[in-house]
VOPA-761875 format. One record per residue (C-alpha): x negated, y, z negated. Coordinates in pm, whole numbers, plus 50000, padded with zeros to 5 digits. Each point is the difference from the previous one (the first is absolute). Layout:
% residues N
PT     xx     yy     zz
PT      X      Y      Z
...
***
This chain:
% residues 57
PT     xx     yy     zz
PT  59399  53170  73760
PT  49622  50043  49982
PT  49773  49781  50209
PT  49791  49745  49810
PT  49701  50022  50231
PT  49959  50376  49969
PT  49632  50088  49992
PT  49886  49661  50127
PT  50024  50070  50370
PT  49633  50092  50017
PT  49898  49656  49869
PT  50006  49741  50277
PT  50091  49641  49929
PT  49715  49751  50015
PT  50035  49729  50259
PT  50019  49646  49857
PT  49986  49654  50151
PT  50330  49820  50020
PT  49854  49656  49929
PT  49708  49874  49801
PT  49726  49826  50196
PT  50064  49666  49827
PT  50371  50011  50085
PT  49932  50095  50362
PT  49741  49721  50034
PT  50241  49740  49861
PT  50274  50115  50240
PT  49759  49971  50292
PT  49902  49646  49887
PT  50365  49896  49990
PT  50055  50157  50344
PT  49706  49805  50142
PT  50131  49678  49843
PT  50344  50048  50158
PT  49850  50086  50338
PT  49792  49683  49996
PT  50290  49775  49901
PT  50244  50154  50248
PT  49739  49967  50274
PT  49952  49632  49921
PT  50375  49943  49997
PT  50040  50174  50334
PT  49727  49795  50165
PT  50165  49684  49867
PT  50337  50103  50141
PT  49842  50093  50333
PT  49815  49669  50012
PT  50323  49805  49935
PT  50179  50198  50270
PT  49732  49932  50262
PT  50001  49628  49912
PT  50377  49984  50046
PT  49976  50179  50334
PT  49732  49759  50121
PT  50207  49694  49899
PT  50301  50124  50191
PT  49808  50022  50332
***
């Protein structure tokens, strides 16, 4: 069975970006939004925990 890429070995493939810049920017915006909200939730949980510990003393 003959090879389909015969004669093309000398031509190197051109490197391409995996993502467009707009897509990557939107993903980074969503990531930042999630980080901010999770951080706020964590500080709220930590604040509630410290209040409960102080009331028990």
